[in-house]
TIZA-918001 format. One line per field, with one value per atom (N, C-alpha, C): residue in three letters; atom name; y, x, z negated; residue number from 1. Coordinates in steps of 0.02 Angstrom, whole numbers, plus 32768, in hexadecimal, padded with zeros to 4 digits. Layout:
% TIZA-918001
residuo	c(ALA,...)
atomo	c(CA,...)
py	c(Y,...)
px	c(X,...)
pz	c(Z,...)
num	c(NUM,...)
END
This chain:
% TIZA-918001
residuo	c(MET,MET,MET,THR,THR,THR,ALA,ALA,ALA,VAL,VAL,VAL,ILE,ILE,ILE,ILE,ILE,ILE,THR,THR,THR,GLU,GLU,GLU,ILE,ILE,ILE,GLN,GLN,GLN,PRO,PRO,PRO,SER,SER,SER,PRO,PRO,PRO,GLY,GLY,GLY,CYS,CYS,CYS,ASN,ASN,ASN,VAL,VAL,VAL,TYR,TYR,TYR,ASN,ASN,ASN,PRO,PRO,PRO,ILE,ILE,ILE,ALA,ALA,ALA,ARG,ARG,ARG,ARG,ARG,ARG,TYR,TYR,TYR,TYR,TYR,TYR,SER,SER,SER,CYS,CYS,CYS,PHE,PHE,PHE,TYR,TYR,TYR,TYR,TYR,TYR,PRO,PRO,PRO,ILE,ILE,ILE,LEU,LEU,LEU,VAL,VAL,VAL,ASN,ASN,ASN,ILE,ILE,ILE,LEU,LEU,LEU,PRO,PRO,PRO,VAL,VAL,VAL,ALA,ALA,ALA,VAL,VAL,VAL,THR,THR,THR,LEU,LEU,LEU,THR,THR,THR,SER,SER,SER,ASN,ASN,ASN,LEU,LEU,LEU,LEU,LEU,LEU,ALA,ALA,ALA,TYR,TYR,TYR,TRP,TRP,TRP,ASN,ASN,ASN,VAL,VAL,VAL,ARG,ARG,ARG,LEU,LEU,LEU,GLN,GLN,GLN,LEU,LEU,LEU,PRO,PRO,PRO,VAL,VAL,VAL,PHE,PHE,PHE,ARG,ARG,ARG,ARG,ARG,ARG,ARG,ARG,ARG,LEU,LEU,LEU,ASP,ASP,ASP,ARG,ARG,ARG,GLN,GLN,GLN,MET,MET,MET,ALA,ALA,ALA,ALA,ALA,ALA,ILE,ILE,ILE,ALA,ALA,ALA,SER,SER,SER,ILE,ILE,ILE,ARG,ARG,ARG,VAL,VAL,VAL,MET,MET,MET,MET,MET,MET,VAL,VAL,VAL,LEU,LEU,LEU,MET,MET,MET,ILE,ILE,ILE,PHE,PHE,PHE,GLY,GLY,GLY,PHE,PHE,PHE,PRO,PRO,PRO,TYR,TYR,TYR,ILE,ILE,ILE,ILE,ILE,ILE,ILE,ILE,ILE,SER,SER,SER,GLN,GLN,GLN,TYR,TYR,TYR,SER,SER,SER,VAL,VAL,VAL,ASP,ASP,ASP,LEU,LEU,LEU,ASN,ASN,ASN,ILE,ILE,ILE,SER,SER,SER,ALA,ALA,ALA,SER,SER,SER,ASN,ASN,ASN,ILE,ILE,ILE,MET,MET,MET,GLU,GLU,GLU,ILE,ILE,ILE,ALA,ALA,ALA,ILE,ILE,ILE,VAL,VAL,VAL,SER,SER,SER,LEU,LEU,LEU,LEU,LEU,LEU,SER,SER,SER,ALA,ALA,ALA,VAL,VAL,VAL,PHE,PHE,PHE,THR,THR,THR,THR,THR,THR,LEU,LEU,LEU,MET,MET,MET,HIS,HIS,HIS,ALA,ALA,ALA,ASN,ASN,ASN,PHE,PHE,PHE,ALA,ALA,ALA,ILE,ILE,ILE,LYS,LYS,LYS,LEU,LEU,LEU,LYS,LYS,LYS)
atomo	c(N,CA,C,N,CA,C,N,CA,C,N,CA,C,N,CA,C,N,CA,C,N,CA,C,N,CA,C,N,CA,C,N,CA,C,N,CA,C,N,CA,C,N,CA,C,N,CA,C,N,CA,C,N,CA,C,N,CA,C,N,CA,C,N,CA,C,N,CA,C,N,CA,C,N,CA,C,N,CA,C,N,CA,C,N,CA,C,N,CA,C,N,CA,C,N,CA,C,N,CA,C,N,CA,C,N,CA,C,N,CA,C,N,CA,C,N,CA,C,N,CA,C,N,CA,C,N,CA,C,N,CA,C,N,CA,C,N,CA,C,N,CA,C,N,CA,C,N,CA,C,N,CA,C,N,CA,C,N,CA,C,N,CA,C,N,CA,C,N,CA,C,N,CA,C,N,CA,C,N,CA,C,N,CA,C,N,CA,C,N,CA,C,N,CA,C,N,CA,C,N,CA,C,N,CA,C,N,CA,C,N,CA,C,N,CA,C,N,CA,C,N,CA,C,N,CA,C,N,CA,C,N,CA,C,N,CA,C,N,CA,C,N,CA,C,N,CA,C,N,CA,C,N,CA,C,N,CA,C,N,CA,C,N,CA,C,N,CA,C,N,CA,C,N,CA,C,N,CA,C,N,CA,C,N,CA,C,N,CA,C,N,CA,C,N,CA,C,N,CA,C,N,CA,C,N,CA,C,N,CA,C,N,CA,C,N,CA,C,N,CA,C,N,CA,C,N,CA,C,N,CA,C,N,CA,C,N,CA,C,N,CA,C,N,CA,C,N,CA,C,N,CA,C,N,CA,C,N,CA,C,N,CA,C,N,CA,C,N,CA,C,N,CA,C,N,CA,C,N,CA,C,N,CA,C,N,CA,C,N,CA,C,N,CA,C,N,CA,C,N,CA,C,N,CA,C,N,CA,C,N,CA,C,N,CA,C,N,CA,C,N,CA,C,N,CA,C,N,CA,C,N,CA,C,N,CA,C,N,CA,C,N,CA,C,N,CA,C,N,CA,C,N,CA,C,N,CA,C)
py	c(2D23,2CDF,2CDE,2CBA,2CB8,2C78,2C7C,2C42,2C2A,2BEA,2BCD,2BC5,2BE4,2BE1,2BAF,2B7B,2B47,2B45,2B6E,2B71,2BB8,2BBD,2BFE,2C00,2C3C,2C45,2C63,2C3D,2C53,2C68,2C96,2CB0,2C7B,2C53,2C26,2BE3,2BBC,2B7A,2B79,2BAA,2BAA,2B9E,2B86,2B7D,2B37,2B32,2AF2,2AF9,2AC1,2AC1,2AC8,2AFF,2B0A,2B02,2B02,2AFA,2AB2,2AA6,2A61,2A39,2A5B,2A39,2A23,2A4F,2A3D,2A07,2A08,29D2,298F,298F,2950,2938,2966,2953,2935,2954,293A,28F6,28EF,28B1,2878,2886,2850,2840,2871,2864,2870,28AA,28BD,288E,2886,285D,2812,27F8,27AF,2798,27BD,27A5,27C4,2806,2828,2822,281F,281B,27D3,27A8,2765,2730,2726,26EE,26FA,2735,2742,273B,2758,274D,2705,26E1,269B,2672,267F,265A,2668,26A7,26B9,269A,269F,2683,2637,2616,25CE,25B8,25DB,25CA,25D3,260B,2617,25E6,25D3,25A2,255D,254A,2509,2508,253E,2542,253F,2560,255C,2516,24F5,24B0,2481,2487,245C,246D,24AC,24BF,24A1,24A3,2484,2439,241B,23D3,23BB,23E4,23CE,23DC,240F,2426,2412,23FF,23F3,23A9,239A,2354,2338,22F6,22D4,22E7,22EC,22F9,2340,2372,23B6,23C1,2398,23A1,239B,236B,2360,239D,23BB,23F5,2432,243D,2476,246C,242E,2420,242F,241D,242C,2478,249C,24E5,2504,24EC,2506,24F6,24BB,24A8,24D3,24DF,250A,2550,256B,25AF,25B3,2581,2584,257C,2552,254B,258B,25AB,25EA,2620,2625,2658,264B,260E,25FE,2609,25F6,25FF,2649,2670,26B7,26D8,26C3,26DE,26CC,2690,267C,269E,26A1,26BC,2708,272A,2773,278F,276C,2787,277F,2744,2738,2762,276D,279B,27E2,27F9,283B,283D,2809,2806,2804,27DC,27D5,2817,2838,2876,28AE,28AC,28DF,28D5,2896,2887,289B,288D,289F,28EB,290F,2957,2978,295B,2976,296A,2930,2920,293C,295E,2979,29B3,29B3,29E9,2A24,2A5C,2A96,2AC1,2AC8,2AF5,2B0C,2B3F,2B5A,2B2C,2AFB,2ACE,2A97,2A87,2A51,2A69,2A9E,2ABB,2A8C,2A68,2A39,2A00,29E7,29B2,29CC,2A09,2A28,2A30,2A43,2A4B,2A08,29D4,2991,2978,2981,296C,2993,29D3,29FC,29E4,29D4,29BA,2977,2949,2909,2911,293F,294C,2965,2992,29AB,2973,2948,2911,28E0,28CB,2899,28B6,28F7,2916,2918,2926,2926,28E0,28AD,2868,2854,2869,2857,2878,28B7,28D9,28C1,28A6,2888,2849,282B,27F1,2801,283D,2850,2863,286B,287D,283F,2805,27C8,27B1,27A2,2789,2748,2716,26D6,26D3,26B6,26AF,266E)
px	c(504F,504C,504A,501C,5016,5033,504D,5069,5039,5035,500B,5034,501E,5042,501C,5040,501F,5038,5069,5080,5077,506A,5062,508C,50A0,50C3,5092,5083,5056,5082,506B,5096,50AA,507B,508D,50AB,508C,50A9,50E0,50E4,5119,50FE,5129,5119,50FE,50C3,50A4,5071,5056,5023,4FDF,4FBC,4F7B,4F42,4F50,4F1E,4F04,4EC2,4EAA,4EB2,4EAE,4EB8,4F01,4F2F,4F75,4F86,4F69,4F74,4F5D,4F23,4F09,4F37,4F4E,4F7C,4FBC,4FD9,5016,500B,4FD4,4FCA,4FB1,4F8E,4F73,4F9C,4FBF,4FE3,502E,5043,5089,50B7,50AB,50D7,50CE,5090,508B,50A0,508C,5098,50D6,50D9,510F,5153,5152,5191,51A1,516F,517A,5179,5141,5138,515E,515A,5178,51C4,51EA,5233,5247,5224,5234,5226,51EE,51DD,520F,5221,5251,5295,52AB,52EC,52ED,52B9,52B6,52B3,528C,5288,52CB,52EC,532C,5361,5361,5391,5384,5345,5335,5348,533C,534F,539C,53C0,5409,5422,5402,5416,5409,53CF,53BF,53EC,53FD,5429,546E,5487,54C8,54C5,548F,5488,5484,5467,545D,5498,54C0,54F0,5538,5549,5590,55A1,55E1,55F6,55F0,55F3,55E6,5617,5657,5688,5682,566E,5664,561E,55F0,55AA,55A0,55C2,55B9,55CE,5607,5620,55F2,55DD,55B2,556C,5556,5515,551A,5552,555B,555D,557F,5582,553D,5515,54D2,54A6,54AE,5488,549C,54DC,54F4,54D9,54DB,54C2,5477,5451,5408,53F7,541C,5411,5422,5459,546C,5437,5420,53EE,53AE,5397,5359,5361,539A,53A4,53AA,53CC,53D1,538D,5364,5321,52F8,5300,52DA,52F4,5336,5352,534B,5358,5356,5314,52F3,52B7,5278,526D,522F,5227,525A,5250,523E,525B,5249,5200,51EA,51A4,5175,5185,515A,5155,518D,518B,516A,5173,5152,5107,50F2,50AA,508D,50B1,5099,5096,50C7,50C7,508F,507C,5044,5002,4FFC,4FBE,4FBB,4FF0,4FF4,4FC3,4F9D,4F6E,4F96,4F94,4FBB,4F91,4FAA,4F8A,4FBF,4FAD,4FDC,4FE7,4FBB,4FC1,4FF4,5007,5036,5077,5092,50CF,510B,510D,5144,5143,5109,5103,5119,5106,511A,5166,5185,51CE,51F1,51D7,51F5,51EF,51B4,51A9,51D5,51DF,520B,5254,526A,52AE,52B6,5287,528B,5288,525F,525B,529D,52BF,5300,5334,5334,5364,5358,531A,530B,5314,5306,5313,535D,5385,53CE,53E7,53CD,53E1,53CC,5391,537B,53A6,53B8,53E2,542B,543F,5482,5487,544E,544C,546D,5464,5480,54CA,54E3,5529,5555,5536,555C,557F,55BF,55E5,5606,55FC,561E,565D,5690,56CF,56D2)
pz	c(F7A3,F78C,F740,F724,F6DB,F6C0,F685,F664,F62E,F625,F5F2,F5B3,F57D,F53E,F512,F4FD,F4D5,F48D,F47D,F438,F41F,F3DF,F3BF,F380,F36D,F32E,F2FD,F2CA,F294,F259,F230,F1FB,F1C7,F1B0,F179,F190,F1BC,F1CA,F1FF,F22B,F25D,F2A3,F2CE,F315,F320,F33D,F34A,F381,F398,F3CB,F3A8,F3B7,F398,F3C9,F409,F43C,F43C,F433,F42F,F470,F4A8,F4E8,F4F0,F4DE,F4E1,F4AF,F474,F442,F45E,F47D,F499,F4D2,F4FC,F532,F516,F4E2,F4C4,F4A4,F47F,F45A,F485,F4BC,F4E5,F524,F53F,F57E,F578,F560,F564,F53C,F4FB,F4D2,F4DF,F4E2,F4EC,F532,F566,F5AA,F5C9,F5CA,F5ED,F5CA,F588,F563,F54F,F548,F52F,F567,F586,F5B4,F5F6,F611,F653,F653,F624,F625,F61A,F5EF,F5E3,F622,F643,F680,F6B8,F6C2,F6F7,F6E8,F6A9,F697,F69E,F687,F68D,F6D6,F6FF,F746,F769,F75D,F77E,F767,F727,F70F,F72C,F732,F750,F79A,F7BE,F804,F80C,F7E0,F7E3,F7D4,F7A4,F793,F7CD,F7ED,F827,F862,F86C,F8A2,F899,F85C,F84D,F858,F845,F84A,F893,F8BE,F903,F931,F924,F956,F949,F90E,F900,F905,F912,F911,F8CA,F8C6,F887,F850,F85E,F828,F80D,F836,F81C,F802,F819,F806,F7BB,F79D,F755,F72D,F73D,F719,F724,F761,F76F,F751,F74F,F72E,F6E4,F6C5,F67F,F673,F6A0,F69A,F6A1,F6D0,F6D9,F69D,F681,F645,F609,F601,F5CA,F5D1,F60E,F61A,F60C,F621,F615,F5CB,F5A8,F560,F53B,F54F,F530,F53B,F578,F587,F560,F55E,F53A,F4EF,F4D2,F48B,F479,F4A4,F497,F49C,F4CD,F4D1,F493,F47A,F43F,F400,F3F7,F3BA,F3B6,F3EE,F3ED,F407,F434,F452,F429,F40D,F3EA,F3AB,F382,F349,F35E,F396,F3B0,F3C5,F3E7,F3FE,F3C3,F391,F356,F330,F323,F2FC,F326,F367,F391,F391,F396,F394,F350,F31B,F2D9,F2D0,F2EB,F2E3,F30B,F343,F36A,F345,F325,F302,F2BB,F2A5,F262,F25A,F224,F215,F1F8,F21A,F206,F1D7,F19B,F16B,F139,F113,F0E2,F0A7,F09D,F063,F06D,F0AA,F0B5,F0D5,F0BB,F0D6,F0CC,F094,F088,F0BC,F0CC,F0FE,F143,F153,F192,F195,F15D,F15B,F164,F145,F14C,F193,F1B1,F1F5,F225,F218,F242,F23D,F201,F1F8,F21C,F213,F235,F280,F297,F2DF,F2FA,F2D6,F2EC,F2ED,F2BB,F2B8,F2F1,F2FB,F32F,F375,F37D,F3BE,F3CD,F39A,F3A3,F3B4,F393,F3A2,F3E8,F3FD,F440,F475,F46A,F49B,F496,F45D,F458,F483,F492,F4BF,F501,F51A,F55A,F555,F519,F510,F502,F4F8,F4EA,F529,F522,F55B,F547,F56F,F564,F58D,F571,F596,F5BB)
num	c(1,1,1,2,2,2,3,3,3,4,4,4,5,5,5,6,6,6,7,7,7,8,8,8,9,9,9,10,10,10,11,11,11,12,12,12,13,13,13,14,14,14,15,15,15,16,16,16,17,17,17,18,18,18,19,19,19,20,20,20,21,21,21,22,22,22,23,23,23,24,24,24,25,25,25,26,26,26,27,27,27,28,28,28,29,29,29,30,30,30,31,31,31,32,32,32,33,33,33,34,34,34,35,35,35,36,36,36,37,37,37,38,38,38,39,39,39,40,40,40,41,41,41,42,42,42,43,43,43,44,44,44,45,45,45,46,46,46,47,47,47,48,48,48,49,49,49,50,50,50,51,51,51,52,52,52,53,53,53,54,54,54,55,55,55,56,56,56,57,57,57,58,58,58,59,59,59,60,60,60,61,61,61,62,62,62,63,63,63,64,64,64,65,65,65,66,66,66,67,67,67,68,68,68,69,69,69,70,70,70,71,71,71,72,72,72,73,73,73,74,74,74,75,75,75,76,76,76,77,77,77,78,78,78,79,79,79,80,80,80,81,81,81,82,82,82,83,83,83,84,84,84,85,85,85,86,86,86,87,87,87,88,88,88,89,89,89,90,90,90,91,91,91,92,92,92,93,93,93,94,94,94,95,95,95,96,96,96,97,97,97,98,98,98,99,99,99,100,100,100,101,101,101,102,102,102,103,103,103,104,104,104,105,105,105,106,106,106,107,107,107,108,108,108,109,109,109,110,110,110,111,111,111,112,112,112,113,113,113,114,114,114,115,115,115,116,116,116,117,117,117,118,118,118,119,119,119,120,120,120,121,121,121,122,122,122,123,123,123,124,124,124,125,125,125,126,126,126,127,127,127,128,128,128,129,129,129,130,130,130,131,131,131)
END
């Protein structure tokens, strides 16, 4: 079984995607759809279904509190996706479309730093715990 390698380590600029087919896949499908639209759509759908489920099944006096809890959870999820997810998607899209050459090493270093920071923030999203 063979593995498809889509990243290469070049001596001067570092590790990046150099394969044009993989670049097109990342810029047209992976980051815009798989990382951006799909998680937001699944999260929004599940939150709306939970909100409607709470609204339909509980008695009136508990329904209000549970509806508020469902609304708070959905707002938190959407805000966390926007605050932590969108900068990661933008910097990842930019880094895929970045022209790799020895003349723009400073730009590559800045993009790598921002990518590390935004990746850390996005993964910190899963470590956040509400009491």
